[in-house]
C-alpha positions in Angstrom: 2.5 -11.5 4.0 3.2 -8.7 1.6 1.4 -5.4 2.3 1.3 -2.7 -0.3 1.2 0.9 0.5 0.0 3.2 -2.2 0.2 7.0 -2.0 1.6 10.1 -3.6 5.1 11.1 -4.5 4.5 14.4 -2.6 2.7 14.9 0.7 2.3 17.1 3.7 4.3 16.7 6.8 1.2 15.3 8.6 0.7 12.6 5.9 4.5 11.8 5.9 4.3 11.1 9.6 1.1 8.9 9.2 2.8 6.9 6.4 5.9 6.5 8.4 3.9 5.0 11.3 2.1 2.7 8.8 5.5 1.4 7.6 6.7 0.9 11.1 3.6 -1.1 12.1 3.9 -3.2 9.0 7.4 -4.2 9.9 6.7 -4.7 13.6 4.1 -7.3 12.6 6.5 -9.2 10.3 5.0 -8.3 7.0 7.0 -7.2 3.9 6.3 -3.8 2.4 5.9 -3.2 -1.3 5.3 0.3 -2.7 6.3 2.5 -5.7 9.7 3.2 -4.2 9.9 6.9 -4.8 9.4 10.0 -2.6 6.5 11.3 -0.4 4.3 8.6 1.1 6.5 5.9 -0.5 9.6 7.2 1.2 7.9 7.7 4.5 6.5 4.2 4.6 9.8 2.7 3.7 11.6 4.8 6.3 9.1 3.6 9.0 9.5 0.0 8.0 13.3 0.2 8.0 13.2 1.8 11.5 11.6 -1.4 12.7 13.8 -3.8 10.8 11.4 -4.5 8.0 12.0 -5.5 4.4 11.0 -3.0 1.6 10.4 -3.5 -2.1 10.1 -0.6 -4.5 8.5 -1.1 -7.9 9.9 1.8 -9.8 8.3 3.5 -12.8 11.7 4.2 -14.6 14.6 2.2 -15.8 17.1 3.0 -13.1 17.3 1.4 -9.6 19.1 4.5 -8.5 15.7 6.3 -8.6 14.6 4.4 -5.4 14.4 6.2 -2.1 17.2 5.3 0.3 15.0 3.1 2.4 14.2 0.6 -0.4 15.9 -2.7 0.1 14.9 -4.3 -3.2 14.5 -1.8 -6.1 12.8 -3.2 -9.2 13.2 -0.9 -12.2 10.3 -1.6 -14.6 10.5 1.2 -17.2 6.7 1.0 -17.6 5.7 4.3 -15.8 2.3 4.2 -14.2 1.6 0.6 -15.5 3.9 -0.5 -12.7 0.9 0.2 -10.4 -0.7 -3.0 -11.5 2.4 -4.9 -10.3 2.3 -3.4 -6.9 -1.4 -4.2 -6.5 -1.2 -7.7 -7.9 1.9 -8.6 -5.7 0.4 -7.3 -2.5 -1.9 -9.5 -0.5 -3.6 -6.3 0.7 -2.9 -2.6 0.1 -3.2 0.5 2.4 -3.9 3.7 0.5 -2.6 6.8 2.2 -3.5 10.2 0.7 -2.4 10.3 -3.0 -3.5 11.7 -6.2 -4.5 10.1 -9.6 -1.8 7.4 -9.5 -3.1 6.2 -6.1 -6.7 6.4 -7.5 -5.6 4.1 -10.3 -4.0 1.6 -7.8 -7.2 1.6 -5.8 -9.2 0.9 -9.0 -6.8 -1.9 -10.0 -7.1 -3.4 -6.6 -10.9 -3.4 -6.6 -10.9 -4.9 -10.1 -8.6 -7.8 -9.2 -9.8 -8.5 -5.7 -6.9 -7.0 -3.7 -8.4 -5.5 -0.6 -7.8 -1.8 -0.1 -7.6 -0.2 3.4 -8.2 3.5 3.0 -6.4 6.0 5.3 -7.0 9.7 4.5 -7.4 8.9 0.8 -10.0 8.9 -1.9 -13.7 8.6 -0.8 -14.5 5.8 -3.2 -17.9 4.8 -1.8 -19.2 8.3 -2.6 -18.6 7.5 -6.3 -21.0 4.5 -6.3 -21.5 1.0 -4.9 -18.2 -0.5 -3.6 -17.7 -4.0 -2.2 -17.3 -3.3 1.6 -15.1 -6.4 1.8 -12.6 -4.9 -0.6 -12.7 -1.2 0.4 -12.4 -0.6 4.1 -11.9 2.8 5.8 -9.4 3.1 8.7 -9.0 6.2 10.9 -5.4 5.6 12.2 -2.2 4.0 11.1 -2.6 1.3 13.8 -6.2 0.5 12.7 -5.1 0.4 9.0 -2.3 -2.1 9.6 -4.5 -4.2 12.0 -7.2 -4.4 9.3 -4.6 -5.1 6.6 -3.1 -8.0 8.6 -6.6 -9.5 9.3 -7.8 -9.1 5.7 -4.4 -10.2 4.2 -4.4 -13.3 6.4 -7.9 -14.2 5.3 -7.1 -13.7 1.7 -4.0 -15.9 1.9 -6.0 -18.7 3.4 -9.3 -18.4 1.5 -10.2 -20.1 -1.8 -9.3 -17.9 -4.8 -7.8 -15.3 -2.5 -11.2 -14.0 -1.2 -11.3 -11.6 1.7 -14.4 -11.4 3.8 -14.1 -9.1 6.8 -16.9 -7.9 9.0 -16.5 -4.6 10.8 
């Protein structure tokens, strides 16, 4: 299973620790991590995954693999700026959104549009903006809960017709 983590290139110390824990839990459960590969939430989640022996993939906005944070195992230089967000969301079986700004918001929107479930952890309050499919946008309160939901939803998506994810909370 590939779990995407989407979040900002800058974040508070609190969010960094949360993202690091998310990455660690992803790796401890045998999933591969994909993210934007840069700093902030992306660095923290990769650091956490590497601390638990996980594999990390960074989909970079620029043209140089050297832009990746030091915890990225597989840097992919796209040269397509924010358009790389669609690659992250399409490649992931499920995404966990941690904090973030407008780039994260775009990834959430892409995910909802293409049917990639989004587990929300201290990020945008999408349901307040209108009707959202509760099977695609699920709010978690802790890193542990976020990864548990991601694993459950990702497994269902992998084994369901057309990648559907139905999860009841």
